[in-house]
C-alpha positions as CSV (number, residue, x, y, z in Angstrom):
1,X,80.3,40.3,101.4
2,X,83.2,42.4,102.8
3,X,86.6,41.7,101.3
4,X,89.4,40.7,103.6
5,X,92.5,42.8,104.0
6,X,94.0,43.2,100.5
7,X,96.7,40.8,99.7
8,X,98.9,41.0,96.7
9,X,98.3,42.8,93.4
10,X,95.5,42.8,90.8
11,X,97.5,42.5,87.5
12,X,95.9,42.9,84.1
13,X,98.3,41.9,81.4
14,X,98.0,42.6,77.7
15,X,94.8,44.6,78.4
16,X,94.2,48.0,76.7
17,X,91.2,49.1,78.5
18,X,89.5,48.2,81.8
19,X,85.9,49.3,82.0
20,X,83.7,49.3,85.1
21,X,80.2,49.6,83.6
22,X,77.6,51.5,85.5
23,X,73.9,52.1,85.0
24,X,74.4,55.4,83.1
25,X,78.1,56.0,83.0
26,X,81.4,54.1,83.1
27,X,84.7,54.3,85.0
28,X,87.4,53.5,82.5
29,X,91.2,52.9,82.8
30,X,92.9,53.3,79.4
31,X,96.3,51.7,79.7
32,X,97.4,52.6,76.2
33,X,97.1,56.4,76.9
34,X,97.5,56.4,80.7
35,X,94.0,58.0,81.0
36,X,91.5,57.6,83.7
37,X,87.8,58.5,83.2
38,X,85.0,58.7,85.8
39,X,81.5,59.0,84.6
40,X,82.5,58.9,81.0
41,X,80.5,57.3,78.1
42,X,81.4,54.5,75.9
43,X,84.0,56.7,74.1
44,X,86.1,56.6,77.2
45,X,88.3,59.4,78.7
46,X,89.7,62.1,76.4
47,X,92.3,63.5,78.9
48,X,94.7,61.9,81.4
49,X,92.0,62.6,84.0
50,X,88.5,62.9,82.7
51,X,85.7,63.5,85.2
52,X,82.1,64.0,84.1
53,X,80.1,65.7,86.8
54,X,81.4,67.1,90.1
55,X,84.8,66.4,91.6
56,X,85.6,66.8,95.3
57,X,89.2,67.4,96.4
58,X,89.7,67.7,100.2
59,X,93.5,68.2,100.1
60,X,95.8,70.4,98.1
61,X,95.9,70.2,94.3
62,X,99.1,71.2,92.5
63,X,98.9,72.2,88.8
64,X,102.3,72.7,87.1
65,X,101.0,73.9,83.8
66,X,98.1,75.9,82.4
67,X,94.6,75.6,83.8
68,X,91.8,76.0,81.3
69,X,88.2,76.5,82.7
70,X,85.2,76.7,80.4
71,X,82.7,77.4,83.1
72,X,82.5,79.8,86.1
73,X,85.0,79.4,89.0
74,X,84.0,80.0,92.6
75,X,86.4,80.0,95.5
76,X,84.6,79.7,98.9
77,X,81.3,80.8,97.1
78,X,82.2,84.5,96.8
79,X,85.7,85.0,98.1
80,X,86.8,84.9,94.4
81,X,84.3,84.4,91.6
82,X,85.1,84.3,87.9
83,X,82.1,84.8,85.6
84,X,83.2,83.3,82.3
85,X,80.0,84.2,80.6
86,X,80.3,87.9,81.1
87,X,84.1,88.0,81.5
88,X,84.0,89.5,85.0
89,X,85.8,88.9,88.2
90,X,84.3,89.4,91.6
91,X,86.1,89.6,95.0
92,X,83.7,89.3,97.9
93,X,80.7,88.8,95.5
94,X,79.4,86.1,93.3
95,X,77.6,88.6,91.0
96,X,80.3,91.0,89.7
97,X,78.8,94.0,88.0
98,X,82.0,95.1,86.2
99,X,85.2,93.6,84.8
100,X,86.6,93.8,88.3
101,X,84.1,94.2,91.2
102,X,85.5,94.4,94.8
103,X,82.7,94.2,97.4
104,X,82.8,94.8,101.1
105,X,83.6,97.6,103.5
106,X,87.4,97.2,103.6
107,X,89.9,98.6,101.2
108,X,92.2,97.7,98.3
109,X,95.9,98.2,98.2
110,X,97.3,99.6,94.9
111,X,101.0,99.6,93.9
112,X,103.0,102.4,95.6
113,X,106.2,104.1,94.7
114,X,108.0,107.4,94.2
115,X,107.8,109.7,91.2
116,X,111.2,108.3,90.0
117,X,109.7,104.7,90.2
118,X,106.8,105.4,87.8
119,X,106.4,102.6,85.3
120,X,106.1,103.1,81.6
121,X,102.5,104.3,81.4
122,X,99.6,102.5,79.8
123,X,96.3,104.5,79.6
124,X,94.2,103.8,82.7
125,X,97.1,102.6,85.0
126,X,96.6,103.7,88.6
127,X,99.1,103.8,91.5
128,X,99.9,105.7,94.7
129,X,102.8,108.2,94.4
130,X,104.6,108.3,97.7
131,X,106.6,111.4,96.7
132,X,103.5,113.6,96.7
133,X,101.2,111.3,98.7
134,X,98.5,111.2,96.0
135,X,96.8,108.6,93.9
136,X,97.7,109.1,90.2
137,X,96.5,107.8,86.9
138,X,98.2,107.6,83.5
139,X,96.0,109.5,81.1
140,X,97.7,108.4,77.9
141,X,100.3,111.2,77.9
142,X,101.5,111.6,81.5
143,X,100.9,110.6,85.1
144,X,98.3,112.9,86.6
145,X,97.2,113.1,90.3
146,X,93.7,112.1,90.9
147,X,91.7,115.0,92.3
148,X,94.1,117.5,90.9
149,X,92.8,121.0,90.2
150,X,92.0,122.0,86.6
151,X,92.6,125.7,86.1
152,X,93.4,128.4,83.5
153,X,94.8,131.9,83.9
154,X,95.3,135.2,82.1
155,X,98.4,137.4,82.0
156,X,100.6,134.6,83.4
157,X,103.1,132.0,82.4
158,X,102.1,128.3,83.0
159,X,104.6,125.6,83.5
160,X,104.7,122.0,84.6
161,X,107.7,121.2,86.7
162,X,108.4,118.3,89.1
163,X,104.8,117.1,89.0
164,X,103.3,120.6,89.7
165,X,101.5,123.0,87.4
166,X,102.7,126.5,88.2
167,X,101.0,129.8,87.3
168,X,103.3,132.8,87.6
169,X,101.9,136.3,87.5
170,X,104.4,139.2,86.9
171,X,101.5,141.4,86.1
172,X,97.9,141.5,87.3
173,X,95.5,138.9,85.9
174,X,92.9,136.3,86.7
175,X,93.2,132.7,87.9
176,X,90.2,130.5,87.1
177,X,89.7,127.2,88.9
178,X,87.6,124.9,86.7
179,X,87.6,122.3,89.5
180,X,88.4,123.0,93.1
181,X,91.1,121.6,95.4
182,X,94.2,122.4,97.3
183,X,96.8,124.9,96.0
184,X,100.0,126.4,97.3
185,X,100.4,130.2,96.9
186,X,103.1,132.9,97.1
187,X,102.0,136.6,97.2
188,X,104.8,139.2,97.3
189,X,104.1,142.9,97.3
190,X,106.2,145.6,95.6
191,X,109.3,146.7,97.5
192,X,109.7,150.3,98.9
193,X,112.0,152.8,97.2
194,X,115.4,153.6,98.7
195,X,116.1,157.0,100.2
196,X,118.5,159.5,98.5
197,X,120.4,162.6,99.6
198,X,123.7,162.1,101.4
199,X,123.1,158.7,103.1
200,X,119.8,157.2,102.1
201,X,118.3,154.3,104.0
202,X,117.4,151.1,102.1
203,X,113.8,150.4,101.1
204,X,111.8,147.8,102.9
205,X,110.9,144.6,101.0
206,X,107.3,143.9,100.1
207,X,105.3,141.7,102.4
208,X,105.4,138.0,101.7
209,X,102.6,135.6,102.2
210,X,102.7,131.9,101.5
211,X,100.8,128.8,102.4
212,X,98.3,126.1,101.3
213,X,94.6,126.7,100.8
214,X,91.6,124.8,99.4
215,X,89.7,126.8,96.7
216,X,86.4,126.3,95.0
217,X,85.7,126.6,91.3
218,X,85.5,130.2,90.1
219,X,87.6,133.2,89.0
220,X,90.1,134.9,91.3
221,X,91.6,138.3,90.7
222,X,95.3,138.6,90.9
223,X,96.9,141.9,91.8
224,X,100.6,142.2,91.3
225,X,101.9,145.3,93.1
226,X,104.5,147.6,91.5
227,X,107.7,148.7,93.4
228,X,107.9,152.2,94.7
229,X,110.3,154.7,93.0
230,X,113.5,155.7,94.8
231,X,114.0,159.2,96.1
232,X,115.9,162.0,94.4
233,X,118.0,164.6,96.2
234,X,117.1,168.3,96.3
235,X,119.6,169.1,93.5
236,X,118.5,166.2,91.2
237,X,116.2,166.5,88.3
238,X,112.6,165.8,89.4
239,X,113.4,166.0,93.1
240,X,111.2,163.6,95.1
241,X,110.8,161.5,98.2
242,X,110.9,157.7,97.8
243,X,107.6,155.9,97.3
244,X,105.9,153.0,99.1
245,X,105.7,149.7,97.3
246,X,102.2,148.6,96.2
247,X,100.2,145.8,97.6
248,X,99.8,142.4,95.9
249,X,96.8,140.2,96.5
250,X,95.0,136.9,95.7
251,X,91.8,135.5,97.1
252,X,91.8,137.6,100.3
253,X,95.5,137.3,100.9
254,X,96.9,140.9,100.8
255,X,100.6,141.5,101.1
256,X,101.5,145.0,101.9
257,X,104.0,147.1,99.9
258,X,107.4,147.7,101.4
259,X,108.2,150.9,103.4
260,X,110.5,153.6,102.1
261,X,114.1,154.3,103.3
262,X,114.7,157.5,105.1
263,X,116.4,160.5,103.4
264,X,117.5,164.0,104.5
265,X,116.4,166.4,101.7
266,X,113.7,166.5,100.7
267,X,112.8,165.1,104.1
268,X,111.4,161.6,104.3
269,X,111.2,159.5,107.4
270,X,111.3,155.7,107.0
271,X,107.9,154.2,106.8
272,X,106.4,150.8,107.7
273,X,104.9,148.3,105.4
274,X,105.4,144.6,104.5
275,X,108.9,145.3,105.8
276,X,110.0,148.7,107.0
277,X,112.6,151.1,105.5
278,X,116.0,151.8,107.0
279,X,116.8,154.9,109.0
280,X,119.5,157.6,108.5
281,X,121.6,159.6,110.9
282,X,119.0,162.4,111.0
283,X,115.9,160.1,110.8
284,X,117.0,157.2,112.9
285,X,113.7,155.5,113.6
286,X,113.2,152.7,111.1
287,X,109.9,151.7,109.6
288,X,108.1,148.7,111.2
289,X,106.6,145.6,109.6
290,X,102.9,146.3,109.8
291,X,101.3,143.5,107.8
292,X,99.2,140.7,109.5
293,X,99.7,137.1,108.5
294,X,102.7,137.8,106.4
295,X,106.5,137.7,106.6
296,X,108.3,141.0,107.0
297,X,110.7,142.7,109.4
298,X,111.6,146.1,110.7
299,X,114.2,148.2,108.9
300,X,117.6,148.9,110.5
301,X,118.0,151.6,113.1
302,X,119.9,154.7,112.1
303,X,122.6,156.2,114.3
304,X,122.9,159.9,114.9
305,X,126.0,161.5,113.5
306,X,127.0,158.3,111.7
307,X,126.9,159.3,108.0
308,X,125.5,156.1,106.7
309,X,122.0,154.7,106.1
310,X,120.6,151.5,107.6
311,X,119.3,148.6,105.5
312,X,115.6,147.9,104.9
313,X,113.9,145.0,106.4
314,X,113.5,141.7,104.5
315,X,111.0,138.9,104.8
316,X,113.5,136.7,106.6
317,X,115.4,139.2,108.8
318,X,115.5,142.8,110.1
319,X,117.6,145.4,108.2
320,X,121.1,146.0,109.7
321,X,122.1,149.2,111.2
322,X,125.1,151.2,109.8
323,X,128.6,151.4,111.2
324,X,130.9,154.4,111.1
325,X,132.5,153.0,107.9
326,X,129.7,151.2,106.2
327,X,126.0,151.4,105.4
328,X,123.7,148.7,106.8
329,X,122.9,145.6,104.8
330,X,119.3,144.8,103.9
331,X,117.5,142.0,105.7
332,X,117.5,138.7,103.9
333,X,114.5,137.4,102.1
334,X,112.9,134.0,102.1
335,X,113.4,131.0,99.8
336,X,110.0,129.8,98.4
337,X,109.6,127.3,95.6
338,X,113.3,127.2,95.1
339,X,113.9,131.0,94.7
340,X,114.5,133.9,97.1
341,X,112.1,136.8,97.4
342,X,111.6,140.0,99.4
343,X,115.1,141.1,100.4
344,X,115.6,144.5,102.0
345,X,117.6,147.3,100.2
346,X,121.1,148.2,101.5
347,X,121.8,151.5,103.1
348,X,124.3,154.0,101.6
349,X,127.2,155.8,103.2
350,X,128.2,159.4,102.4
351,X,131.1,159.4,99.9
352,X,130.0,155.8,99.2
353,X,132.1,153.2,97.4
354,X,131.2,149.6,96.7
355,X,133.0,148.5,99.9
356,X,131.3,151.0,102.1
357,X,127.7,150.6,100.8
358,X,125.3,148.2,102.4
359,X,124.4,145.1,100.4
360,X,120.9,144.3,99.4
361,X,119.4,141.2,101.1
362,X,119.1,137.9,99.2
363,X,115.7,138.0,97.4
364,X,116.3,140.9,95.1
365,X,117.2,143.8,97.5
366,X,119.2,146.6,95.8
367,X,122.7,147.6,97.0
368,X,123.3,151.0,98.5
369,X,125.7,153.3,96.6
370,X,126.4,156.7,95.2
371,X,123.4,155.9,93.1
372,X,121.2,153.4,94.9
373,X,120.7,150.2,93.0
374,X,117.1,149.3,92.0
375,X,115.8,146.0,93.3
376,X,115.4,143.0,91.0
377,X,112.1,142.9,89.2
378,X,109.4,140.4,90.4
379,X,111.1,139.8,93.8
380,X,109.5,142.5,95.9
381,X,113.0,143.6,97.0
382,X,113.6,147.0,98.6
383,X,115.6,149.7,96.6
384,X,119.1,150.6,97.7
385,X,119.8,153.9,99.3
386,X,121.7,156.6,97.4
387,X,124.5,158.8,98.8
388,X,125.6,161.2,96.1
389,X,124.6,164.4,97.9
390,X,121.9,166.7,96.6
391,X,122.1,165.0,93.2
392,X,121.8,161.5,94.5
393,X,119.2,158.9,93.4
394,X,117.8,156.1,95.5
395,X,117.0,152.7,93.9
396,X,113.5,151.7,92.9
397,X,111.8,148.9,94.8
398,X,111.3,145.6,92.9
399,X,107.9,144.7,91.5
400,X,106.0,142.0,93.3
401,X,104.9,138.6,92.1
402,X,102.1,136.1,92.6
403,X,102.7,132.3,92.1
404,X,100.0,129.6,92.4
405,X,101.0,125.9,92.1
406,X,99.2,122.6,92.5
407,X,99.8,119.0,91.7
408,X,99.3,118.2,88.1
């Protein structure tokens, strides 16, 4: 018989337990412990809320302390599934096959931050490095980019700087990629020798090639070109004309040696190359930059009856022509990986002093002078022109260099 609208309060006084007895289980209110049991046996509830069997909650449930679950947990069947038997968690699956199994055709978002924001590493940590745009993993010693190349090399120095592994070749050697991937490279040829005699032209810088390329596993021959020797006047010991710089190469990238600076006696016209050599008053036409796919420039134009040599071309600019009072400056080089390379040699002026000689271009180019200054080794700079008369000496071109770097 239906009950009427409830009126008043059902009040049990001095009662420890209220039990509603069912056919196979009981509903119990234990007033001494404040516990409520549904479907419990004669022993009553053992927690504040004790439900034997399924519980249906159609609203929100707020838990302000720990939640302990002894069986599996399913949220919306397979949106989130916790397999407590095998200690696995599935997202998008109710049958996780690993400790964490994310199913579906979408993606996951991992923590992202700069190199400076890398956390203290624990082996196996993974994150996205926004400084280098690569996923990285902590390998127990350091953070390493996922998919990074593994490589060895001979006749080189190997450093790890700023997240990059750098192989520097100042002599010929071999680079061996154990696993392929993307590398950055710098190939600089040897610089040309500076001219001598009365007003030698500056030597041209070696050609410079740089870029990014994907390589496959295998061994790659590295050729590091030597610089060309400077010229010697007709009265000097071992009289000679200046020599062209030698080519450097890596994996089909061939940088051409720098051209020579002009000189009067023994006669040598400026030549072309990675960058061209500078002209003189009697051999005015400079050498051109003849390389394809590389950085180089023409040497400076000589001026007839101006007793000064022009500067050699550099990777970043043409060599400068002389004035009546000063030899031409060498063309500037280029800054790659934080250093300058391939500066042209300065031209010399007859009766040269430091103030009247052409300066070598940034990137190792030698200064012009009574005795031309040799270019800095391993820069591919052009040698400075010499202006000491028949006994003068032109500066040697700088040796080249090959650098390969990749994310560690």
